[in-house]
C-alpha positions in Angstrom: -37.5 9.3 58.1 -41.1 10.0 57.2 -42.9 8.3 55.1 -43.7 11.1 52.6 -40.2 10.6 51.4 -41.3 7.6 49.9 -40.5 7.1 46.2 -43.9 5.6 45.5 -45.3 9.3 46.5 -42.7 11.1 44.5 -43.2 9.6 40.9 -45.7 12.6 39.1 -47.5 11.1 35.9 -50.1 13.6 35.3 -49.6 17.4 34.1 -50.8 18.4 37.4 -46.7 17.8 38.3 -45.3 19.3 35.1 -44.2 22.2 37.0 -41.3 23.7 39.0 -43.1 24.0 42.1 -42.9 20.7 43.7 -46.0 18.9 44.8 -45.9 16.1 47.2 -49.4 14.6 46.6 -48.1 13.3 43.2 -49.5 9.8 41.8 -47.9 6.7 43.2 -45.7 4.4 41.0 -48.4 1.7 40.4 -50.4 4.4 38.7 -47.4 5.0 36.4 -47.4 1.8 35.6 -51.1 0.7 35.3 -52.0 4.3 34.0 -53.5 7.4 35.1 -57.2 7.8 34.6 -57.3 11.4 35.1 -55.1 12.2 32.2 -54.5 8.9 30.0 -51.9 9.1 27.8 -52.5 7.4 24.5 -48.9 5.3 23.9 -48.4 3.9 20.2 -46.4 1.1 20.8 -45.4 1.1 17.1 -44.0 4.6 18.0 -42.6 4.0 21.6 -40.7 0.8 20.4 -38.9 2.4 17.7 -36.5 3.9 20.1 -35.3 7.2 19.8 -31.4 6.8 18.4 -28.9 7.4 21.7 -25.1 6.6 21.5 -23.8 4.3 23.4 -22.1 6.9 25.6 -25.8 8.4 26.3 -27.4 5.1 26.8 -24.9 3.8 29.8 -24.8 7.6 31.1 -20.9 7.7 30.7 -18.7 10.7 29.7 -17.0 10.6 25.9 -13.3 9.6 27.0 -11.4 7.5 24.7 -9.3 6.4 27.8 -12.7 5.7 29.9 -11.8 3.1 32.3 -13.5 -0.5 31.9 -14.7 -0.5 35.6 -16.5 2.5 35.1 -18.2 1.0 31.9 -19.0 -2.7 33.7 -20.6 -0.3 36.6 -23.0 1.3 34.5 -23.9 -1.5 32.7 -24.5 -3.3 36.0 -26.5 -0.4 36.9 -28.9 -0.4 33.9 -29.2 -4.6 34.5 -30.7 -4.1 38.0 -32.8 -0.8 36.9 -34.5 -2.4 33.8 -35.0 -5.6 36.0 -36.5 -7.5 33.0 -37.6 -10.6 34.9 -39.7 -8.5 37.4 -41.5 -6.8 34.8 -45.2 -7.5 33.9 -45.4 -9.4 30.6 -46.7 -6.3 28.4 -43.1 -4.6 29.7 -40.8 -7.2 29.3 -40.4 -6.6 25.5 -39.5 -3.2 25.9 -37.1 -3.8 28.7 -35.5 -6.7 27.0 -35.1 -4.2 24.0 -33.3 -1.7 26.1 -31.2 -4.2 27.9 -30.0 -5.7 24.6 -28.9 -1.9 23.2 -27.2 -1.7 26.9 -25.5 -5.2 26.3 -24.4 -3.9 22.8 -22.9 -0.9 24.4 -20.8 -2.7 27.0 -19.4 -5.0 24.5 -18.5 -2.0 22.6 -16.9 0.3 25.2 -15.5 -2.3 27.2 -13.2 -3.2 24.7 -10.6 -0.2 23.8 -10.3 -1.1 19.9 -14.1 -1.6 19.4 -14.5 1.7 21.3 -12.2 3.7 19.1 -13.5 2.3 15.8 -17.0 2.9 17.4 -16.2 6.8 18.3 -14.5 6.9 14.7 -17.5 5.7 12.8 -20.0 8.5 14.9 -20.5 11.8 12.6 -19.2 14.9 14.3 -20.7 17.4 12.3 -23.3 18.7 14.9 -24.0 18.0 18.4 -26.3 20.8 19.5 -29.2 20.8 22.1 -30.8 23.3 20.2 -30.5 21.7 17.1 -31.3 18.1 18.4 -34.4 18.3 16.2 -33.2 19.4 12.9 -30.2 17.1 13.3 -31.7 14.1 14.7 -29.1 11.3 15.1 -25.9 13.4 14.6 -23.7 14.0 17.4 -20.1 15.7 17.6 -17.4 16.0 20.4 -15.4 19.0 21.6 -11.9 19.6 20.8 -10.8 17.7 23.9 -12.5 14.7 22.8 -10.5 14.6 19.2 -7.9 15.4 20.8 -7.9 12.4 23.0 -9.6 10.1 20.4 -6.6 10.7 18.2 -4.1 9.8 21.0 -6.2 6.9 21.7 -6.3 5.7 18.2 -2.8 6.1 17.7 -2.1 4.3 21.0 -4.4 1.3 19.7 -2.8 1.5 16.1 0.8 1.7 17.3 0.7 -1.1 19.9 0.8 1.4 22.6 3.7 3.4 21.6 3.2 6.8 20.5 5.3 7.7 17.5 5.9 11.2 15.6 8.0 11.8 12.7 9.0 15.1 11.6 10.4 16.1 7.8 11.6 19.3 6.8 13.4 19.7 3.2 14.6 23.0 2.4 14.7 24.3 -1.0 16.1 27.5 -2.7 13.9 28.8 -5.4 16.7 31.3 -6.9 15.8 34.1 -8.8 18.0 35.0 -11.8 18.4 38.4 -10.7 22.0 38.5 -10.9 24.6 36.5 -12.7 26.0 34.9 -9.2 22.6 33.7 -8.0 21.6 30.4 -9.2 17.8 30.0 -10.5 15.4 27.2 -10.2 14.9 24.6 -7.4 17.9 23.3 -5.5 17.9 21.2 -2.3 19.9 23.1 0.8 19.3 20.8 3.6 17.2 18.4 5.2 16.1 17.4 8.7 14.6 14.0 9.9 13.2 13.4 13.4 11.8 10.2 14.8 10.5 9.8 18.1 8.5 6.9 20.1 7.1 7.2 23.5 5.9 4.0 25.6 5.0 3.5 29.1 7.8 1.8 31.2 5.7 -0.3 34.2 9.1 -2.0 35.1 10.5 1.1 36.2 7.6 2.4 38.4 8.4 0.0 41.5 12.1 1.4 41.9 10.7 5.1 41.6 8.0 4.9 44.2 10.4 3.0 46.9 12.9 6.2 46.3 10.1 8.7 46.7 8.8 6.9 49.9 12.5 6.8 51.2 13.1 10.4 50.7 9.7 11.2 52.7 10.5 8.8 55.6 14.2 10.5 55.6 12.5 13.9 55.8 10.0 12.5 58.6 6.8 13.2 56.9 4.1 10.7 56.5 3.1 9.7 53.3 0.4 11.1 52.0 -2.5 8.8 51.5 -3.3 10.6 48.1 0.1 9.7 46.7 0.1 8.5 43.1 2.8 7.7 40.9 1.3 7.0 36.9 3.4 4.7 34.8 6.7 6.6 33.7 7.2 6.9 30.4 10.7 6.4 27.9 11.0 8.5 25.2 13.9 7.7 22.5 14.4 10.3 19.9 16.5 9.8 16.8 17.3 12.3 14.2 19.5 13.5 11.4 20.2 16.8 10.1 22.7 17.1 6.7 23.6 20.0 4.5 23.2 19.4 0.6 25.2 22.7 -0.4 28.2 24.2 0.5 28.6 25.0 4.5 29.8 28.4 4.0 26.9 29.3 1.8 24.6 27.8 4.1 26.1 29.2 7.3 24.1 32.7 7.1 21.0 30.9 6.5 21.5 28.7 9.4 22.6 31.8 12.0 19.7 33.8 10.9 17.3 34.7 13.6 14.3 33.5 11.7 14.3 29.6 11.0 11.2 28.1 9.0 9.3 25.4 10.3 10.9 21.9 10.9 13.2 19.8 13.1 15.3 22.3 14.9 19.2 21.7 14.6 19.9 24.6 17.1 21.1 23.0 20.1 24.4 23.3 22.5 27.3 22.5 20.0 25.1 20.8 17.5 25.3 23.7 14.8 29.1 23.8 15.5 29.2 20.4 14.1 26.6 20.5 11.6 28.9 23.2 9.7 32.2 21.1 10.1 31.2 17.8 9.1 27.9 18.7 7.3 25.9 15.8 8.8 24.6 15.8 12.3 23.1 12.7 13.9 21.1 13.1 17.2 19.8 10.1 19.8 18.6 10.7 22.8 16.5 8.9 25.8 14.0 10.5 28.0 12.7 9.2 31.0 9.7 11.2 32.6 7.9 10.2 35.7 5.2 12.2 37.0 3.8 12.5 41.1 0.4 13.2 42.0 -0.4 13.9 46.2 -3.6 16.2 45.9 -7.0 15.1 46.5 -8.5 16.4 43.1 -11.8 16.6 44.9 -10.5 18.8 47.4 -8.9 21.2 45.3 -10.6 24.6 45.5 -12.9 25.8 42.8 -12.7 22.5 41.3 -16.1 20.8 40.5 -15.0 17.0 39.5 -11.8 15.6 39.0 -10.1 16.0 35.4 -9.9 12.8 33.1 -6.1 13.4 33.5 -5.0 15.7 36.2 -2.1 18.1 35.9 0.9 16.3 37.7 1.7 17.8 41.0 5.7 17.3 40.6 7.5 15.7 37.5 11.0 14.3 37.3 12.5 14.2 33.7 16.0 12.6 32.7 17.3 13.0 29.4 20.5 11.3 28.4 22.0 12.5 24.8 24.4 9.8 23.3 24.8 11.8 20.1 26.3 13.9 18.5 27.8 14.4 22.3 27.0 12.9 25.3 25.6 14.7 27.6 22.7 14.6 30.6 19.9 16.9 31.3 17.6 16.7 34.5 14.5 18.7 34.9 12.3 18.8 38.1 8.8 20.4 38.0 6.8 21.2 41.0 3.5 23.1 42.1 3.4 25.7 45.1 0.5 26.3 46.7 -0.2 30.1 47.4 -3.2 30.7 50.0 -6.0 32.7 47.9 -3.7 32.5 44.5 -2.9 30.5 41.9 -0.1 28.0 42.6 3.3 28.7 41.0 4.9 26.5 38.9 8.6 25.8 39.2 11.0 24.4 36.8 14.8 23.7 37.6 17.1 22.1 34.8 20.7 21.0 35.2 22.8 20.1 32.1 26.0 18.5 32.0 28.4 17.5 29.0 30.2 14.3 29.6 33.6 13.3 27.6 34.6 17.0 26.5 38.3 17.5 26.7 37.9 20.9 28.6 35.7 20.1 31.7 32.7 22.3 31.6 30.6 23.4 34.3 26.9 22.2 34.5 24.3 24.5 32.7 21.6 25.6 35.0 18.3 27.0 34.3 15.0 28.4 36.2 11.7 28.7 34.9 8.8 30.2 37.1 5.1 30.4 35.6 1.7 31.4 37.4 -1.6 31.6 35.7 -2.5 35.2 35.9 -6.1 36.6 34.9 -6.6 35.0 31.6 -3.3 33.4 30.8 0.2 33.0 31.7 3.2 35.1 33.4 6.7 33.1 33.2 10.2 34.0 33.8 13.1 31.9 32.5 16.8 32.2 33.4 19.4 30.4 31.9 23.2 30.5 33.2 24.0 29.0 29.7 27.8 28.3 29.5 28.5 31.1 32.2 30.6 33.4 29.9 29.0 36.6 30.4 31.0 38.5 27.8 32.2 36.9 24.1 35.5 36.3 23.8 38.1 38.8 22.3 38.1 37.0 18.6 34.2 37.2 18.6 33.7 41.1 20.3 34.0 42.7 16.7 31.9 40.3 14.5 28.7 42.4 15.3 30.2 45.5 13.9 31.7 43.6 11.1 27.7 42.3 10.2 26.5 45.8 10.7 29.3 47.3 8.4 28.9 44.8 5.5 25.0 44.0 5.5 22.7 41.6 4.1 24.2 39.2 6.7 22.9 38.1 10.2 24.0 39.4 13.3 27.3 37.0 13.8 27.8 37.6 17.9 29.3 34.4 18.4 27.2 31.7 17.1 28.5 28.9 19.2 28.3 30.8 22.5 25.6 30.1 25.0 25.4 33.2 27.1 23.5 33.8 30.0 20.0 35.2 29.5 16.6 36.1 31.2 13.3 36.3 29.7 10.1 37.3 30.9 6.5 37.5 29.2 2.7 36.8 29.2 0.7 34.6 27.2 -3.2 34.6 27.0 -5.3 31.9 26.7 -4.5 28.3 27.5 -2.0 28.1 30.6 1.2 26.9 30.1 2.7 25.4 32.8 6.3 24.5 31.5 7.4 20.5 32.2 4.4 19.7 34.0 2.3 20.1 31.0 5.3 18.7 28.8 6.3 21.7 27.2 9.4 23.0 28.9 10.3 26.7 29.6 14.3 25.4 29.8 14.2 23.7 26.5 13.5 25.3 22.9 10.2 25.6 22.2 8.1 24.8 19.2 7.2 27.8 17.3 5.9 28.7 14.0 3.4 26.6 12.2 4.3 23.7 13.9 3.5 25.8 17.3 0.0 26.5 16.2 -0.6 22.8 15.2 0.1 21.9 18.8 -2.3 24.9 20.2 -5.0 23.8 17.7 -5.3 20.3 19.5 -5.6 22.3 23.0 -9.2 22.0 24.6 -9.4 25.7 25.1 -8.5 27.9 22.4 -5.1 30.0 22.4 -5.3 33.7 23.5 -4.4 36.1 20.6 -1.3 38.0 22.5 2.0 36.3 23.5 4.8 38.8 24.4 8.0 38.6 26.0 11.6 40.3 26.7 14.8 38.8 26.8 18.2 40.4 27.8 21.7 38.9 27.5 25.0 41.0 28.0 25.0 43.5 25.2 21.9 42.5 23.7 18.2 42.7 24.2 15.4 40.8 22.3 11.6 41.5 22.1 9.0 39.1 21.0 5.5 39.5 19.9 2.7 37.1 18.5 -1.0 37.8 17.7 -3.4 34.9 16.8 -6.5 34.9 15.1 -9.4 32.3 14.6 -10.9 32.7 11.0 -14.5 31.4 10.0 -15.0 29.9 13.4 -16.7 26.4 13.2 -19.4 25.8 16.0 -17.6 23.6 18.4 -13.5 23.8 17.1 -11.2 25.8 15.2 -11.3 25.8 11.8 -8.5 27.9 10.7 -6.2 30.2 12.5 -4.1 32.9 11.4 -1.1 34.4 13.1 1.6 37.0 13.0 4.9 37.2 14.6 7.7 39.9 15.2 11.0 39.3 16.8 13.4 41.9 17.1 16.8 42.8 18.8 18.9 46.0 20.1 21.6 44.8 17.0 19.0 45.8 14.4 18.3 42.3 13.7 14.4 41.3 13.2 12.1 39.1 11.5 8.5 39.2 10.7 6.5 35.9 9.9 2.7 35.5 8.8 1.4 32.1 8.9 -1.9 29.9 8.7 -3.4 26.7 9.5 -6.6 24.9 8.4 -7.9 21.7 9.1 -8.7 19.2 6.9 -10.6 16.3 7.6 -10.8 14.9 11.4 -6.8 14.3 11.7 -5.1 16.3 9.1 -4.1 19.8 8.9 -2.4 22.0 6.0 -0.8 25.8 6.3 1.5 27.9 5.0 4.2 30.2 6.9 5.8 33.5 5.1 8.9 34.5 6.8 10.8 37.6 6.1 14.4 38.6 7.7 17.1 41.0 6.7 19.0 38.1 4.8 16.4 35.6 3.9 12.9 35.4 2.6 11.3 32.0 3.1 7.9 30.6 2.1 6.8 27.4 3.7 4.1 24.7 3.0 3.0 22.3 5.9 1.0 19.2 6.1 0.3 17.0 9.5 -1.5 14.4 10.0 -1.8 11.9 13.4 1.8 12.7 14.5 3.3 12.8 10.7 4.7 16.1 10.0 6.1 17.4 6.8 7.6 21.0 6.0 8.9 22.1 2.8 10.4 25.6 3.1 11.0 27.8 -0.1 14.0 30.1 -0.1 13.0 32.8 -2.0 15.9 35.1 -1.7 19.2 35.5 0.4 18.8 39.2 0.2 16.7 41.6 1.9 17.3 44.5 -1.5 14.3 43.3 -3.2 11.8 45.9 -4.3 8.9 46.8 -1.9 6.4 45.5 -4.7 8.0 42.3 -4.4 7.6 42.1 -0.9 4.2 43.2 -0.7 3.2 40.8 -3.5 5.2 37.9 -1.9 3.2 38.5 1.5 -0.1 39.2 0.2 -0.5 36.5 -2.6 -0.3 33.5 -0.5 -3.0 34.8 2.0 -5.1 36.1 -1.0 -5.1 32.4 -2.2 -5.6 31.1 0.7 -8.6 33.5 1.3 -10.0 32.5 -1.8 -10.2 28.6 -1.3 -11.8 29.2 1.7 -14.3 31.5 0.5 -15.1 29.3 -2.2 -16.1 26.5 0.6 -18.0 29.5 2.5 -19.9 30.1 -0.9 -20.4 26.6 -1.2 -21.9 25.9 2.5 -24.1 29.1 1.9 -25.7 27.6 -1.2 -26.3 24.7 0.6 -27.9 26.0 3.6 -30.1 27.9 1.4 -31.4 24.8 -0.7 -32.1 23.2 2.9 -33.9 26.3 4.1 -35.9 26.6 0.3 -37.0 23.0 0.9 -38.5 23.9 4.6 -40.5 26.9 3.8 -43.7 25.3 4.4 -43.8 26.2 8.1 -47.1 24.5 8.6 -45.2 21.1 7.4 -42.0 22.4 10.0 -44.5 22.9 12.9 -46.4 19.6 12.1 -43.0 17.5 12.3 -42.2 19.0 15.4 -45.2 18.0 16.9 -44.9 14.6 16.0 -41.1 14.6 16.9 -42.4 15.7 20.3 -45.2 13.2 20.8 -42.9 10.5 19.8 -40.2 11.6 22.1 -42.8 11.6 25.1 -44.5 8.1 23.9 -41.1 6.2 24.2 -40.2 8.2 27.4 -43.4 7.1 29.0 -43.1 3.6 28.3 -39.4 3.7 29.6 -40.8 5.3 33.1 -43.4 2.6 33.3 -40.2 0.2 32.5 -37.7 1.8 35.1 -40.3 2.1 37.8 -40.1 -1.3 38.5 -36.4 -1.5 39.4 -36.2 1.7 40.7 -38.4 1.7 43.8 -36.5 -1.0 45.4 -33.5 0.7 44.7 -34.6 4.0 46.0 -36.4 2.1 48.9 -32.9 0.9 50.3 -31.3 4.1 49.9 -34.0 5.8 52.0 -33.4 3.1 54.6 -29.8 3.8 55.0 -29.8 7.7 54.7 -28.7 7.8 51.1 -29.6 9.4 48.1 -32.9 9.6 47.4 -34.8 11.5 44.6 -38.1 13.2 45.6 -38.5 14.9 42.5 -36.8 16.0 39.1 -38.3 18.4 36.4 -36.7 19.0 32.7 -37.8 21.7 30.6 -37.0 25.3 29.2 -37.0 28.0 32.2 -40.0 29.8 31.8 -42.0 26.9 30.0 -46.1 26.3 30.7 -46.6 23.4 33.2 -47.6 21.4 30.3 -44.3 21.5 28.2 -42.4 20.7 31.4 -41.4 16.8 31.8 -41.2 14.8 35.2 -38.1 12.8 34.9 -38.3 11.7 38.4 -37.9 7.9 37.9 -35.2 8.6 35.1 -33.2 10.6 37.2 -33.6 8.0 40.3 -32.6 5.3 38.1 -29.3 7.2 37.4 -28.4 6.8 41.5 -25.5 4.3 42.2 -24.1 3.2 45.3 -25.4 6.6 46.8 -24.3 8.9 44.1 -25.6 10.4 41.3 -23.4 11.8 38.2 -24.8 13.1 34.8 -21.3 14.2 32.9 -20.7 17.3 31.7 -21.6 17.5 27.9 -24.1 15.0 28.1 -27.4 15.7 26.2 -29.7 15.2 29.2 -32.8 14.6 26.8 -31.2 11.6 25.3 -31.2 9.9 28.7 -33.1 6.8 29.4 -36.7 8.1 30.3 -35.9 11.6 29.4 -37.9 13.5 26.5 -37.3 16.9 24.8 -40.4 19.1 25.8 -38.8 22.2 24.1 -36.6 21.2 20.9 -34.2 24.1 20.1 -34.0 25.8 23.1 -31.9 25.4 26.3 -33.3 23.3 29.0 -32.9 23.3 32.7 -33.0 20.0 35.0 -34.3 20.7 38.6 -33.8 18.1 41.2 -35.1 17.9 44.4 -33.4 15.1 46.6 -32.8 14.0 50.2 -29.5 12.7 51.7 -29.0 11.9 55.1 -32.1 12.8 56.3 -31.6 16.4 54.6 -33.6 18.0 51.7 -32.0 19.9 49.0 -32.5 21.6 45.7 -30.1 21.7 42.8 -30.4 23.3 39.2 -28.2 22.6 36.3 -28.9 24.1 32.8 -27.7 22.8 29.4 -24.8 20.3 29.4 -23.7 21.5 32.7 -22.5 18.4 35.1 -24.8 17.0 37.8 -23.4 15.6 40.6 -24.8 14.8 43.7 -24.8 14.5 46.9 
């Protein structure tokens, strides 16, 4: 390779080089260390040594991920130790080099320990994290929804000793109205539901499952894939109890109604039958989940980087129900690649009851889903109990229900008819059992489903529509969601309207809203209307603990239109009033801040002082980094590895004197012939960088050589940079 690729010839330290057009006649590293006589820079050691605040992830150039591998933290720390090279620094530079090495040591000791890392993440302010507002809110940072969800999960794992547990409590109350002499008034408890689940990894099961999979591959005369991976399987134990606190005859229409308020569901195969007969239903089941990955994440088309937690290529779930009726369920999930198309996700389920007096055939389920456009299209088939038509005794229940009125549509509540459902959901792709949300199992809907959607890394789309059919009946389902008062980085309040109806004149209409309260808590309410019941439910969740309090306002739909109107409007009007109050407080606070900063000359002076301090600190760090970087880059050049020829950082159309040369800073990030700046990283906070244009979007342009070939790459904002 020609000597013009020498790192010494590529470090620019004068304003002549502060432009996006590269110049090979750059000053040498010695001029960067001992000064540039053409354009001297007055460095105030008092200012430069007062280092700009960086969080630990920015200091080590690591992605903000609570499950960050320890070896990655150690590797980045060792890179920084070699780059700072304190022992090889001139005497006057040993102090700033040692200072930054001490910060790196503190960052390493904190991030290498999962407990200390979670404590550090929780202690960091999360209200603002914007490159555009970096000057105005210096020292604050924020994580996106994905980080918040991962942080919550990691916190729970550490707090619970590696076991992830959730608790659901539902207590239905009746708020009767004294409109007839037969209707009780006041509050009375109708039923309760309590569910507790705990999930833990089971490494002892990993080896047997690996041997089984490899045996199957050898039997099929297939060579094992070198990318075949078996994450540790998980075991989930779920215990639940459902009880009736009122006469089962009075509660039967409530439990059989199409609309059910939020809370742990009792609707399962033969569960409702036992609950109505004994008034108490215990549930106990054990689920084992094994994920299998065999694709190379780097080779997937359109994938720039491997995800932190890749979607499994196949999943095996085995569920054993011990109570109330012994049964076993097997679910298989698999992704099928289609050329020039999104993969099709296939889900197959097999359910078999054990110990029944009359042998029942196994129930089969099949689900197909595919990401289409901006959402997910899905088809679900369920064989049920293989009885296409209801029994003779139950064929007239539907007519009886229509004639009497005011009762739910009774078609045969204990029959599980074969069904088919097709639909489309906008927003976050739902991949069934692969994403731990099986299509062949009851889905979490209502405000509890909103709680789950609010934790997704991407915002859920506004519409979900599906159509289902069984023998003699067809049903439709429509849901519309909207984000209210959207915050900058996360969803603050979500409102939703849901409509379900069938050809038997059975329908329900639900209005619900959910709001974040603090970092880990959410509060919500839901109003559900059906021909036989009206429910108003309150909801609260925090760190996997959820409480639902449904109030049954009425058992009949014969209430006046005025009452229905006010029952719908009042809860949301109160909710909107509270939110409006908070909004007014925020507006007044913002106005007070603006009034305090009316002096434009003072703001400009503060901005110039901020830029000067950042530049002085970057100049000092550039000189420090140059000592260790040059030897590392010479080694890369000799082996044909990654050599950083030049790097510029600034606004796209900025003048040359407002473009920062960050060649040394970028070269310091090269480790093992690779360079990675994670997505979401504030590049202006990396060691050796400075911010030439606060409150504006910057661009990083890098010219590099790899295996004797030159290349240029440009990334803007917080985009990821990965070389070669």
